[in-house]
DRENTORKOL-3810 file (N, C-alpha, C; in nm, 4 decimals):
REM DRENTORKOL-3810
@n.u->2.5783; n.v->0.5506; n.w->-1.5728; ca.u->2.4494; ca.v->0.6529; ca.w->-1.6027; c.u->2.4034; c.v->0.5999; c.w->-1.4830
@n.u->2.3251; n.v->0.6840; n.w->-1.4347; ca.u->2.2293; ca.v->0.6694; ca.w->-1.3235; c.u->2.1355; c.v->0.5575; c.w->-1.3300
@n.u->2.0716; n.v->0.4877; n.w->-1.2069; ca.u->2.0051; ca.v->0.3896; ca.w->-1.1890; c.u->1.8559; c.v->0.4456; c.w->-1.2972
@n.u->1.8199; n.v->0.3394; n.w->-1.3819; ca.u->1.6992; ca.v->0.3989; ca.w->-1.4390; c.u->1.6834; c.v->0.5229; c.w->-1.5373
@n.u->1.8138; n.v->0.6159; n.w->-1.5441; ca.u->1.8035; ca.v->0.7100; ca.w->-1.5962; c.u->1.7424; c.v->0.7308; c.w->-1.7505
@n.u->1.6414; n.v->0.8388; n.w->-1.7133; ca.u->1.5693; ca.v->0.9019; ca.w->-1.8556; c.u->1.7027; c.v->0.9454; c.w->-1.9481
@n.u->1.7344; n.v->0.8703; n.w->-2.0451; ca.u->1.8502; ca.v->0.9497; ca.w->-2.1251; c.u->1.8078; c.v->1.0982; c.w->-2.2253
@n.u->1.6535; n.v->1.1240; n.w->-2.1950; ca.u->1.6434; ca.v->1.2526; ca.w->-2.2655; c.u->1.6639; c.v->1.3340; c.w->-2.1614
@n.u->1.6963; n.v->1.3495; n.w->-2.0102; ca.u->1.7076; ca.v->1.4451; ca.w->-1.9553; c.u->1.8333; c.v->1.5508; c.w->-1.9895
@n.u->1.7775; n.v->1.6715; n.w->-1.9838; ca.u->1.9005; ca.v->1.7716; ca.w->-2.0195; c.u->1.9469; c.v->1.8129; c.w->-1.9395
@n.u->1.8935; n.v->1.8469; n.w->-1.7864; ca.u->1.9372; ca.v->1.9111; ca.w->-1.6747; c.u->1.8889; c.v->1.8320; c.w->-1.5876
@n.u->1.9921; n.v->1.9332; n.w->-1.4274; ca.u->1.9324; ca.v->1.8341; ca.w->-1.2962; c.u->1.7607; c.v->1.8534; c.w->-1.2869
@n.u->1.6849; n.v->1.9623; n.w->-1.3092; ca.u->1.5730; ca.v->2.0042; ca.w->-1.3089; c.u->1.4906; c.v->1.8366; c.w->-1.3846
@n.u->1.5405; n.v->1.8404; n.w->-1.4877; ca.u->1.4581; ca.v->1.7175; ca.w->-1.5534; c.u->1.4769; c.v->1.5964; c.w->-1.4776
@n.u->1.6083; n.v->1.5621; n.w->-1.4631; ca.u->1.6317; ca.v->1.4428; ca.w->-1.3571; c.u->1.5542; c.v->1.4030; c.w->-1.2470
@n.u->1.5475; n.v->1.5373; n.w->-1.1730; ca.u->1.4272; ca.v->1.5264; ca.w->-1.0545; c.u->1.3016; c.v->1.5141; c.w->-1.1032
@n.u->1.2559; n.v->1.5699; n.w->-1.1943; ca.u->1.1024; ca.v->1.5336; ca.w->-1.2488; c.u->1.1138; c.v->1.4088; c.w->-1.2953
@n.u->1.1975; n.v->1.3531; n.w->-1.3879; ca.u->1.2082; ca.v->1.2217; ca.w->-1.3865; c.u->1.1500; c.v->1.1400; c.w->-1.2871
@n.u->1.2581; n.v->1.1347; n.w->-1.1850; ca.u->1.2636; ca.v->1.0458; ca.w->-1.0500; c.u->1.1334; c.v->1.0496; c.w->-1.0017
@n.u->1.0641; n.v->1.2229; n.w->-0.9824; ca.u->0.9790; ca.v->1.2316; ca.w->-0.9038; c.u->0.8669; c.v->1.1518; c.w->-0.9891
@n.u->0.8401; n.v->1.1518; n.w->-1.1239; ca.u->0.7245; ca.v->1.0944; ca.w->-1.2015; c.u->0.7296; c.v->0.9339; c.w->-1.1851
@n.u->0.8536; n.v->0.8626; n.w->-1.1629; ca.u->0.8953; ca.v->0.7214; ca.w->-1.1749; c.u->0.8462; c.v->0.7240; c.w->-1.0231
@n.u->0.8919; n.v->0.7715; n.w->-0.9141; ca.u->0.8273; ca.v->0.7296; ca.w->-0.7796; c.u->0.6766; c.v->0.7263; c.w->-0.7639
@n.u->0.6195; n.v->0.8104; n.w->-0.8314; ca.u->0.4670; ca.v->0.8113; ca.w->-0.8221; c.u->0.4387; c.v->0.6937; c.w->-0.8654
@n.u->0.4728; n.v->0.6734; n.w->-0.9699; ca.u->0.4255; ca.v->0.5379; ca.w->-1.0796; c.u->0.4373; c.v->0.4031; c.w->-0.9838
@n.u->0.5527; n.v->0.4045; n.w->-0.9335; ca.u->0.6134; ca.v->0.2850; ca.w->-0.8245; c.u->0.5178; c.v->0.2973; c.w->-0.6778
@n.u->0.4843; n.v->0.4153; n.w->-0.6532; ca.u->0.3860; ca.v->0.3737; ca.w->-0.5405; c.u->0.2490; c.v->0.3793; c.w->-0.5866
@n.u->0.2074; n.v->0.4355; n.w->-0.6904; ca.u->0.0544; ca.v->0.3958; ca.w->-0.7174; c.u->0.0342; c.v->0.2323; c.w->-0.7406
@n.u->0.1698; n.v->0.1763; n.w->-0.8303; ca.u->0.1372; ca.v->-0.0058; ca.w->-0.8478; c.u->0.1633; c.v->-0.0459; c.w->-0.6965
@n.u->0.2394; n.v->-0.0400; n.w->-0.6293; ca.u->0.2447; ca.v->-0.0996; ca.w->-0.4971; c.u->0.1182; c.v->-0.0673; c.w->-0.4204
@n.u->0.0446; n.v->0.0325; n.w->-0.4105; ca.u->-0.0849; ca.v->0.0672; ca.w->-0.3529; c.u->-0.1931; c.v->-0.0336; c.w->-0.4138
@n.u->-0.1970; n.v->-0.0579; n.w->-0.5436; ca.u->-0.2522; ca.v->-0.1749; ca.w->-0.6084; c.u->-0.2271; c.v->-0.2743; c.w->-0.5848
@n.u->-0.1055; n.v->-0.3170; n.w->-0.5670; ca.u->-0.0955; ca.v->-0.4905; ca.w->-0.5468; c.u->-0.1075; c.v->-0.5055; c.w->-0.3654
@n.u->-0.0724; n.v->-0.3754; n.w->-0.3050; ca.u->-0.1001; ca.v->-0.4281; ca.w->-0.1620; c.u->-0.3030; c.v->-0.4309; c.w->-0.1526
@n.u->-0.3561; n.v->-0.3677; n.w->-0.2106; ca.u->-0.5068; ca.v->-0.3627; ca.w->-0.2201; c.u->-0.5194; c.v->-0.4810; c.w->-0.2725
@n.u->-0.4400; n.v->-0.5679; n.w->-0.3427; ca.u->-0.5002; ca.v->-0.6825; ca.w->-0.4136; c.u->-0.4416; c.v->-0.8053; c.w->-0.3651
@n.u->-0.3360; n.v->-0.7852; n.w->-0.2485; ca.u->-0.3014; ca.v->-0.9011; ca.w->-0.1971; c.u->-0.1953; c.v->-0.9510; c.w->-0.2058
@n.u->-0.1183; n.v->-0.8924; n.w->-0.3309; ca.u->-0.0008; ca.v->-0.9286; ca.w->-0.3911; c.u->0.1222; c.v->-0.8361; c.w->-0.3172
@n.u->0.1861; n.v->-0.9274; n.w->-0.2292; ca.u->0.2710; ca.v->-0.8541; ca.w->-0.0999; c.u->0.3988; c.v->-0.8424; c.w->-0.1736
@n.u->0.3873; n.v->-0.9462; n.w->-0.2417; ca.u->0.5956; ca.v->-0.9516; ca.w->-0.2672; c.u->0.5897; c.v->-0.8361; c.w->-0.4042
@n.u->0.5121; n.v->-0.8421; n.w->-0.4988; ca.u->0.4966; ca.v->-0.7501; ca.w->-0.5801; c.u->0.5032; c.v->-0.5956; c.w->-0.5537
@n.u->0.4160; n.v->-0.6019; n.w->-0.4282; ca.u->0.3966; ca.v->-0.4147; ca.w->-0.3749; c.u->0.5465; c.v->-0.4286; c.w->-0.2897
@n.u->0.5863; n.v->-0.5012; n.w->-0.2398; ca.u->0.7301; ca.v->-0.4957; ca.w->-0.1895; c.u->0.8187; c.v->-0.4563; c.w->-0.2929
@n.u->0.8520; n.v->-0.5349; n.w->-0.3624; ca.u->0.9231; ca.v->-0.4461; ca.w->-0.4927; c.u->0.8984; c.v->-0.3033; c.w->-0.5619
@n.u->0.7728; n.v->-0.2923; n.w->-0.5666; ca.u->0.7874; ca.v->-0.1788; ca.w->-0.5895; c.u->0.7749; c.v->-0.0330; c.w->-0.4975
@n.u->0.7517; n.v->-0.0949; n.w->-0.3546; ca.u->0.8015; ca.v->-0.0050; ca.w->-0.2609; c.u->0.9314; c.v->0.0340; c.w->-0.2522
@n.u->1.0066; n.v->-0.0821; n.w->-0.2620; ca.u->1.1606; ca.v->-0.0468; ca.w->-0.2817; c.u->1.2136; c.v->0.0149; c.w->-0.4041
@n.u->1.1461; n.v->0.0157; n.w->-0.5292; ca.u->1.1885; ca.v->0.0808; ca.w->-0.6274; c.u->1.1122; c.v->0.2498; c.w->-0.6105
@n.u->1.0254; n.v->0.2584; n.w->-0.5250; ca.u->0.9619; ca.v->0.3946; ca.w->-0.5184; c.u->1.0786; c.v->0.4926; c.w->-0.4158
@n.u->1.1143; n.v->0.3971; n.w->-0.3018; ca.u->1.2208; ca.v->0.4764; ca.w->-0.2007; c.u->1.3181; c.v->0.5103; c.w->-0.2843
@n.u->1.3781; n.v->0.4296; n.w->-0.3600; ca.u->1.5185; ca.v->0.4504; ca.w->-0.4215; c.u->1.5294; c.v->0.5280; c.w->-0.5321
@n.u->1.3749; n.v->0.5463; n.w->-0.6090; ca.u->1.4208; ca.v->0.6493; ca.w->-0.7076; c.u->1.3468; c.v->0.8091; c.w->-0.6447
@n.u->1.2952; n.v->0.8279; n.w->-0.5467; ca.u->1.2518; ca.v->0.9222; ca.w->-0.4470; c.u->1.3931; c.v->0.9881; c.w->-0.4090
@n.u->1.4704; n.v->0.8793; n.w->-0.3419; ca.u->1.5896; ca.v->0.9304; ca.w->-0.3403; c.u->1.6853; c.v->1.0263; c.w->-0.4170
@n.u->1.6499; n.v->0.8956; n.w->-0.5258; ca.u->1.7428; ca.v->0.9631; ca.w->-0.6481; c.u->1.7247; c.v->1.1159; c.w->-0.7059
@n.u->1.5747; n.v->1.1304; n.w->-0.7024; ca.u->1.5417; ca.v->1.2410; ca.w->-0.7603; c.u->1.5737; c.v->1.3500; c.w->-0.6421
@n.u->1.5834; n.v->1.3562; n.w->-0.5102; ca.u->1.6226; ca.v->1.4006; ca.w->-0.4056; c.u->1.7781; c.v->1.4748; c.w->-0.4682
@n.u->1.8703; n.v->1.3498; n.w->-0.4966; ca.u->2.0160; ca.v->1.3814; ca.w->-0.5199; c.u->2.0066; c.v->1.4891; c.w->-0.6265
@n.u->1.9408; n.v->1.4315; n.w->-0.7269; ca.u->1.9558; ca.v->1.5299; ca.w->-0.8586; c.u->1.8901; c.v->1.6722; c.w->-0.8215
@n.u->1.8120; n.v->1.6996; n.w->-0.7367; ca.u->1.7809; ca.v->1.8319; ca.w->-0.6784; c.u->1.9132; c.v->1.8840; c.w->-0.6034
@n.u->2.0080; n.v->1.7879; n.w->-0.5475; ca.u->2.1246; ca.v->1.8741; ca.w->-0.4749; c.u->2.2035; c.v->1.8838; c.w->-0.5596
@n.u->2.2054; n.v->1.8701; n.w->-0.6997; ca.u->2.3137; ca.v->1.8916; ca.w->-0.7849; c.u->2.3656; c.v->1.7622; c.w->-0.8445
@n.u->2.3561; n.v->1.5974; n.w->-0.7893; ca.u->2.4462; ca.v->1.5173; ca.w->-0.8155; c.u->2.3969; c.v->1.4844; c.w->-0.9695
@n.u->2.4997; n.v->1.4628; n.w->-1.0483; ca.u->2.4648; ca.v->1.4621; ca.w->-1.1701; c.u->2.4385; c.v->1.3162; c.w->-1.2323
@n.u->2.5290; n.v->1.2098; n.w->-1.1495; ca.u->2.4577; ca.v->1.0304; ca.w->-1.1792; c.u->2.5110; c.v->0.9505; c.w->-1.0561
@n.u->2.4507; n.v->0.8715; n.w->-1.0383; ca.u->2.4696; ca.v->0.7586; ca.w->-0.9214; c.u->2.5767; c.v->0.7272; c.w->-0.9166
@n.u->2.6851; n.v->0.7363; n.w->-0.8708; ca.u->2.8208; ca.v->0.6910; ca.w->-0.9014; c.u->2.8950; c.v->0.7398; c.w->-0.7687
@n.u->2.9790; n.v->0.6459; n.w->-0.7046; ca.u->3.0821; ca.v->0.6902; ca.w->-0.6001; c.u->3.2348; c.v->0.6495; c.w->-0.6187
@n.u->3.2957; n.v->0.7360; n.w->-0.5591; ca.u->3.4477; ca.v->0.6810; ca.w->-0.6052; c.u->3.4586; c.v->0.5778; c.w->-0.5196
@n.u->3.5948; n.v->0.4702; n.w->-0.5530; ca.u->3.5955; ca.v->0.3940; ca.w->-0.5037; c.u->3.7653; c.v->0.3745; c.w->-0.5436
@n.u->3.8530; n.v->0.2919; n.w->-0.4163; ca.u->3.9676; ca.v->0.2733; ca.w->-0.4568; c.u->4.0140; c.v->0.1951; c.w->-0.6319
@n.u->3.9471; n.v->0.1072; n.w->-0.6315; ca.u->3.9979; ca.v->0.0427; ca.w->-0.7524; c.u->3.9126; c.v->0.0868; c.w->-0.8885
@n.u->3.7729; n.v->0.1189; n.w->-0.8193; ca.u->3.7001; ca.v->0.1613; ca.w->-0.9607; c.u->3.5573; c.v->0.2370; c.w->-0.8743
@n.u->3.5282; n.v->0.2961; n.w->-0.9281; ca.u->3.3737; ca.v->0.3582; ca.w->-0.8971; c.u->3.2625; c.v->0.2678; c.w->-0.8243
@n.u->3.2177; n.v->0.2780; n.w->-0.7171; ca.u->3.1066; ca.v->0.2117; ca.w->-0.6773; c.u->2.9850; c.v->0.2616; c.w->-0.8214
@n.u->2.8890; n.v->0.1867; n.w->-0.8085; ca.u->2.7418; ca.v->0.2228; ca.w->-0.9192; c.u->2.6131; c.v->0.1691; c.w->-0.8184
@n.u->2.4953; n.v->0.1561; n.w->-0.8586; ca.u->2.4245; ca.v->0.1346; ca.w->-0.8083; c.u->2.3976; c.v->0.1345; c.w->-0.6807
@n.u->2.3043; n.v->0.0409; n.w->-0.6162; ca.u->2.2577; ca.v->0.0622; ca.w->-0.4663; c.u->2.3595; c.v->0.1370; c.w->-0.3593
@n.u->2.4677; n.v->0.0746; n.w->-0.3534; ca.u->2.5765; ca.v->0.0887; ca.w->-0.2628; c.u->2.6159; c.v->0.2339; c.w->-0.2633
@n.u->2.6615; n.v->0.2847; n.w->-0.4006; ca.u->2.6371; ca.v->0.4323; ca.w->-0.4478; c.u->2.5795; c.v->0.5153; c.w->-0.4020
@n.u->2.4260; n.v->0.4621; n.w->-0.3952; ca.u->2.3095; ca.v->0.5399; ca.w->-0.3837; c.u->2.3607; c.v->0.5800; c.w->-0.2232
@n.u->2.3468; n.v->0.4775; n.w->-0.1151; ca.u->2.3559; ca.v->0.4923; ca.w->-0.0070; c.u->2.4425; c.v->0.5495; c.w->0.0108
@n.u->2.5701; n.v->0.5854; n.w->-0.0383; ca.u->2.6799; ca.v->0.6795; ca.w->0.0246; c.u->2.6626; c.v->0.8006; c.w->-0.0155
@n.u->2.5256; n.v->0.8176; n.w->-0.1337; ca.u->2.5336; ca.v->0.9443; ca.w->-0.1786; c.u->2.4244; c.v->1.0069; c.w->-0.0824
@n.u->2.3425; n.v->0.9661; n.w->-0.0854; ca.u->2.2495; ca.v->0.9993; ca.w->0.0304; c.u->2.2894; c.v->1.0348; c.w->0.1504
@n.u->2.4019; n.v->0.9427; n.w->0.2271; ca.u->2.4569; ca.v->0.9871; ca.w->0.3206; c.u->2.5388; c.v->1.1119; c.w->0.2972
@n.u->2.6013; n.v->1.1547; n.w->0.2299; ca.u->2.6933; ca.v->1.2488; ca.w->0.2046; c.u->2.6543; c.v->1.3493; c.w->0.1415
@n.u->2.5398; n.v->1.4001; n.w->0.0806; ca.u->2.4426; ca.v->1.4785; ca.w->0.0163; c.u->2.3134; c.v->1.5253; c.w->0.0555
@n.u->2.2695; n.v->1.4066; n.w->0.1396; ca.u->2.0946; ca.v->1.4451; ca.w->0.2160; c.u->2.1326; c.v->1.4308; c.w->0.3919
@n.u->2.1956; n.v->1.3277; n.w->0.4295; ca.u->2.2274; ca.v->1.3304; ca.w->0.5566; c.u->2.3133; c.v->1.4146; c.w->0.6274
@n.u->2.4024; n.v->1.4225; n.w->0.5690; ca.u->2.5286; ca.v->1.5351; ca.w->0.6059; c.u->2.5171; c.v->1.6607; c.w->0.6119
@n.u->2.4523; n.v->1.7239; n.w->0.5314; ca.u->2.3945; ca.v->1.8471; ca.w->0.4768; c.u->2.2872; c.v->1.8637; c.w->0.5437
@n.u->2.1877; n.v->1.8048; n.w->0.5889; ca.u->2.0973; ca.v->1.8173; ca.w->0.7080; c.u->1.9410; c.v->1.8173; c.w->0.6015
@n.u->1.9422; n.v->1.7656; n.w->0.4795; ca.u->1.8333; ca.v->1.7647; ca.w->0.3984; c.u->1.7410; c.v->1.6381; c.w->0.4709
@n.u->1.7925; n.v->1.5354; n.w->0.5384; ca.u->1.7124; ca.v->1.4497; ca.w->0.6001; c.u->1.7879; c.v->1.4513; c.w->0.7247
@n.u->1.7008; n.v->1.3910; n.w->0.8268; ca.u->1.7910; ca.v->1.3511; ca.w->0.9663; c.u->1.8277; c.v->1.1852; c.w->0.9637
@n.u->1.9189; n.v->1.1942; n.w->1.0999; ca.u->1.9479; ca.v->1.0505; ca.w->1.0956; c.u->1.8434; c.v->0.9378; c.w->1.1170
@n.u->1.7232; n.v->0.9911; n.w->1.2031; ca.u->1.6246; ca.v->0.8738; ca.w->1.1702; c.u->1.5705; c.v->0.8413; c.w->1.0469
@n.u->1.5608; n.v->0.9154; n.w->0.9605; ca.u->1.5170; ca.v->0.8688; ca.w->0.8107; c.u->1.6292; c.v->0.7934; c.w->0.7685
@n.u->1.7227; n.v->0.8308; n.w->0.7988; ca.u->1.8453; ca.v->0.7595; ca.w->0.7060; c.u->1.8342; c.v->0.6310; c.w->0.7375
@n.u->1.8680; n.v->0.6227; n.w->0.8720; ca.u->1.8353; ca.v->0.4761; ca.w->0.9433; c.u->1.7280; c.v->0.4102; c.w->0.9345
@n.u->1.5927; n.v->0.4751; n.w->0.9163; ca.u->1.4972; ca.v->0.3999; ca.w->0.8645; c.u->1.4867; c.v->0.3456; c.w->0.7265
@n.u->1.5314; n.v->0.4054; n.w->0.6310; ca.u->1.5745; ca.v->0.4017; ca.w->0.5092; c.u->1.6567; c.v->0.2630; c.w->0.4882
@n.u->1.7871; n.v->0.2310; n.w->0.5608; ca.u->1.8554; ca.v->0.1594; ca.w->0.5484; c.u->1.7888; c.v->0.0401; c.w->0.5973
@n.u->1.7193; n.v->0.0397; n.w->0.7083; ca.u->1.6107; ca.v->-0.0570; ca.w->0.7488; c.u->1.5454; c.v->-0.1484; c.w->0.6810
@n.u->1.4926; n.v->-0.0697; n.w->0.6270; ca.u->1.3569; ca.v->-0.0802; ca.w->0.5112; c.u->1.4293; c.v->-0.1609; c.w->0.3783
@n.u->1.5138; n.v->-0.0560; n.w->0.3306; ca.u->1.5812; ca.v->-0.0837; ca.w->0.2226; c.u->1.6444; c.v->-0.2284; c.w->0.2354
@n.u->1.7230; n.v->-0.2789; n.w->0.3415; ca.u->1.7882; ca.v->-0.4086; ca.w->0.3824; c.u->1.6550; c.v->-0.5133; c.w->0.3891
@n.u->1.5704; n.v->-0.5016; n.w->0.4343; ca.u->1.4820; ca.v->-0.5789; ca.w->0.4574; c.u->1.4293; c.v->-0.6190; c.w->0.2891
@n.u->1.3358; n.v->-0.5294; n.w->0.2353; ca.u->1.3149; ca.v->-0.5305; ca.w->0.0794; c.u->1.4083; c.v->-0.5793; c.w->-0.0106
@n.u->1.5366; n.v->-0.5680; n.w->0.0106; ca.u->1.6707; ca.v->-0.6010; ca.w->-0.0779; c.u->1.6819; c.v->-0.7575; c.w->-0.0703
@n.u->1.6983; n.v->-0.7705; n.w->0.0656; ca.u->1.7385; ca.v->-0.9055; ca.w->0.0982; c.u->1.6362; c.v->-1.0025; c.w->0.0783
@n.u->1.5183; n.v->-0.9652; n.w->0.0583; ca.u->1.4098; ca.v->-1.0518; ca.w->0.0585; c.u->1.4338; c.v->-1.1567; c.w->-0.0824
@n.u->1.4598; n.v->-1.0588; n.w->-0.1800; ca.u->1.4738; ca.v->-1.1340; ca.w->-0.3595; c.u->1.6214; c.v->-1.2353; c.w->-0.3153
@n.u->1.6571; n.v->-1.2619; n.w->-0.2218; ca.u->1.7508; ca.v->-1.3702; ca.w->-0.2280; c.u->1.7206; c.v->-1.4389; c.w->-0.0986
@n.u->1.6452; n.v->-1.4757; n.w->-0.0636; ca.u->1.5608; ca.v->-1.5456; ca.w->0.0826; c.u->1.4610; c.v->-1.6426; c.w->-0.0024
@n.u->1.5052; n.v->-1.7371; n.w->0.0108; ca.u->1.3945; ca.v->-1.8511; ca.w->-0.0393; c.u->1.2845; c.v->-1.8471; c.w->0.0739
@n.u->1.1500; n.v->-1.8521; n.w->-0.0175; ca.u->1.0237; ca.v->-1.8757; ca.w->0.0533; c.u->1.0207; c.v->-1.7232; c.w->0.1424
@n.u->1.0938; n.v->-1.6026; n.w->0.1317; ca.u->1.0511; ca.v->-1.5230; ca.w->0.2146; c.u->0.8962; c.v->-1.4422; c.w->0.1810
@n.u->0.8512; n.v->-1.3832; n.w->0.3183; ca.u->0.7156; ca.v->-1.3847; ca.w->0.3014; c.u->0.7062; c.v->-1.2323; c.w->0.3660
@n.u->0.5913; n.v->-1.1690; n.w->0.3042; ca.u->0.5571; ca.v->-1.0464; ca.w->0.4105; c.u->0.4298; c.v->-1.0486; c.w->0.4999
@n.u->0.4221; n.v->-0.9827; n.w->0.5876; ca.u->0.3091; ca.v->-0.9332; ca.w->0.6463; c.u->0.2408; c.v->-0.7809; c.w->0.5791
@n.u->0.0971; n.v->-0.7882; n.w->0.5515; ca.u->0.0413; ca.v->-0.6657; ca.w->0.5420; c.u->0.0730; c.v->-0.5566; c.w->0.5946
@n.u->0.0847; n.v->-0.5662; n.w->0.7326; ca.u->0.0900; ca.v->-0.4536; ca.w->0.7962; c.u->0.2239; c.v->-0.3834; c.w->0.8148
@n.u->0.3296; n.v->-0.4981; n.w->0.8099; ca.u->0.4530; ca.v->-0.4600; ca.w->0.7656; c.u->0.4966; c.v->-0.3603; c.w->0.6395
@n.u->0.4153; n.v->-0.3942; n.w->0.5500; ca.u->0.4182; ca.v->-0.3505; ca.w->0.4122; c.u->0.3609; c.v->-0.2226; c.w->0.4049
@n.u->0.2426; n.v->-0.2238; n.w->0.4760; ca.u->0.1532; ca.v->-0.0716; ca.w->0.4940; c.u->0.2919; c.v->0.0188; c.w->0.5532
@n.u->0.3359; n.v->-0.0171; n.w->0.6417; ca.u->0.4583; ca.v->0.0491; ca.w->0.7355; c.u->0.5442; c.v->0.1158; c.w->0.6225
@n.u->0.5983; n.v->0.0382; n.w->0.5525; ca.u->0.7210; ca.v->0.0739; ca.w->0.4924; c.u->0.6317; c.v->0.1658; c.w->0.3674
@n.u->0.5231; n.v->0.1346; n.w->0.3332; ca.u->0.4442; ca.v->0.2037; ca.w->0.2405; c.u->0.4129; c.v->0.3555; c.w->0.2691
@n.u->0.4233; n.v->0.3606; n.w->0.4026; ca.u->0.3650; ca.v->0.4946; ca.w->0.4528; c.u->0.5053; c.v->0.5616; c.w->0.4813
@n.u->0.6246; n.v->0.4703; n.w->0.4990; ca.u->0.7395; ca.v->0.5386; ca.w->0.4940; c.u->0.8129; c.v->0.6285; c.w->0.3504
@n.u->0.7705; n.v->0.5268; n.w->0.2510; ca.u->0.7797; ca.v->0.5729; ca.w->0.0903; c.u->0.7074; c.v->0.6773; c.w->0.0472
@n.u->0.5317; n.v->0.6706; n.w->0.1062; ca.u->0.4632; ca.v->0.8078; ca.w->0.0598; c.u->0.5605; c.v->0.9314; c.w->0.1547
@n.u->0.5714; n.v->0.9433; n.w->0.2760; ca.u->0.5915; ca.v->1.0114; ca.w->0.3356; c.u->0.7435; c.v->1.0946; c.w->0.2652
@n.u->0.8567; n.v->1.0082; n.w->0.2233; ca.u->0.9836; ca.v->1.0338; ca.w->0.1380; c.u->0.9202; c.v->1.0806; c.w->0.0212
@n.u->0.8337; n.v->1.0676; n.w->-0.0458; ca.u->0.8090; ca.v->1.1113; ca.w->-0.1393; c.u->0.7429; c.v->1.2360; c.w->-0.1928
@n.u->0.6351; n.v->1.2992; n.w->-0.0355; ca.u->0.5701; ca.v->1.4114; ca.w->-0.0187; c.u->0.7152; c.v->1.5392; c.w->0.0100
@n.u->0.7973; n.v->1.4742; n.w->0.1040; ca.u->0.9105; ca.v->1.5732; ca.w->0.1461; c.u->0.9749; c.v->1.6045; c.w->-0.0204
@n.u->1.0168; n.v->1.4863; n.w->-0.1276; ca.u->1.0987; ca.v->1.5426; ca.w->-0.1806; c.u->1.0057; c.v->1.5847; c.w->-0.3080
@n.u->0.8986; n.v->1.5462; n.w->-0.2890; ca.u->0.8320; ca.v->1.6747; ca.w->-0.4038; c.u->0.8107; c.v->1.8151; c.w->-0.3423
@n.u->0.8109; n.v->1.8140; n.w->-0.2004; ca.u->0.7712; ca.v->1.9451; ca.w->-0.1428; c.u->0.9216; c.v->2.0427; c.w->-0.1645
@n.u->1.0394; n.v->1.9444; n.w->-0.1782; ca.u->1.1954; ca.v->2.0082; ca.w->-0.1989; c.u->1.1885; c.v->2.0622; c.w->-0.3519
@n.u->1.0935; n.v->2.0048; n.w->-0.4025; ca.u->1.1183; ca.v->2.0854; ca.w->-0.5854; c.u->1.0237; c.v->2.1791; c.w->-0.6521
@n.u->0.9310; n.v->2.2173; n.w->-0.5458; ca.u->0.8567; ca.v->2.2973; ca.w->-0.5948; c.u->0.9064; c.v->2.4437; c.w->-0.6029
END
């Protein structure tokens, strides 16, 4: 099943709507955490918002689940998401290379932080990540109207 899939979804439109609602919740939580200087939780929510927004965009493009074929078994999760974004959004020109590269940069920074003892974030850095996540969300929202 897709990452965080709402099991009640009946079609691609339901999946896309679910993704947009979840992404918006993550963005609201990230903003609240930033406003209270809770930087690590804010980073986690920005990370989730970005992934969920891309998930929603993939559902809009007809992707049914976040899985990608592999030699021995299918990829799932983050790696599958990155491959699907590349194949369905970048290669089909729904997003441009600059946006994709920025996504990979931010996701790498935010994801790897969970594995680094003592990792800290600067408010300014997270604000720029937040701006990216919000712009991506609004792009996805406009695609879905």
